[in-house]
C-alpha positions as CSV (number, residue, x, y, z in Angstrom):
1,M,194.9,336.4,159.6
2,Q,198.4,338.4,156.9
3,S,200.7,339.8,159.8
4,I,201.8,343.5,159.2
5,P,205.0,344.1,157.2
6,T,208.0,344.6,158.1
7,A,208.7,349.4,157.0
8,P,211.2,349.8,154.0
9,N,214.4,350.5,155.0
10,I,215.7,354.0,154.0
11,K,219.1,354.7,152.9
12,C,220.5,358.0,152.9
13,W,224.6,359.3,151.9
14,E,226.5,360.5,154.3
15,I,226.2,364.8,153.2
16,R,227.9,366.2,155.6
17,G,229.3,369.9,155.0
18,D,228.4,368.8,151.5
19,R,226.7,371.3,149.1
20,V,223.4,369.8,147.6
21,S,221.6,370.6,144.3
22,E,218.1,371.0,143.4
23,G,216.6,367.6,143.2
24,Q,220.0,365.6,144.2
25,V,218.8,362.1,145.5
26,L,220.0,362.5,149.2
27,A,217.9,359.2,150.4
28,Y,215.3,356.3,148.8
29,V,213.3,354.1,150.2
30,D,214.7,349.9,149.7
31,D,211.5,348.1,148.9
32,S,212.9,344.8,148.0
33,N,211.2,343.2,151.9
34,L,208.1,344.3,150.2
35,Q,208.7,344.0,146.7
36,G,208.9,340.3,147.0
37,E,205.6,340.4,149.6
38,L,203.3,341.6,147.3
39,V,204.9,339.3,143.9
40,Q,203.6,336.6,146.8
41,V,199.5,338.4,148.0
42,Q,199.3,339.1,143.7
43,G,200.1,335.8,143.6
44,Q,197.1,334.4,145.6
45,L,195.2,336.9,145.2
46,D,195.3,335.7,141.8
47,A,194.8,331.9,142.3
48,V,191.6,333.2,144.3
49,R,190.1,334.9,141.9
50,A,190.0,331.5,140.0
51,R,188.9,329.5,142.2
52,L,185.7,331.9,142.4
53,A,185.9,331.4,138.8
54,R,186.0,327.8,138.6
55,S,183.1,328.7,141.5
56,Q,180.9,330.3,140.3
57,A,180.6,329.0,136.6
58,G,180.4,325.8,137.8
59,N,177.6,326.3,139.9
60,R,173.5,327.0,137.9
61,P,172.5,330.6,136.7
62,Q,170.5,330.8,139.8
63,E,172.5,330.2,143.0
64,N,174.7,333.0,141.5
65,A,171.8,336.1,141.2
């Protein structure tokens, strides 16, 4: 069973008393920890798909129906 991924960190800049402009970035989500997990899980998915394809290719056609 997969564990629940950790929440991304929210990075903010101090803006007390400062004026902000339209479109100015005030905060962003640091998802670097989730990006690593995504790469790992995509690799696992690719491996499972390859195993499935090999399994299906080795079976007789009537077993694939």
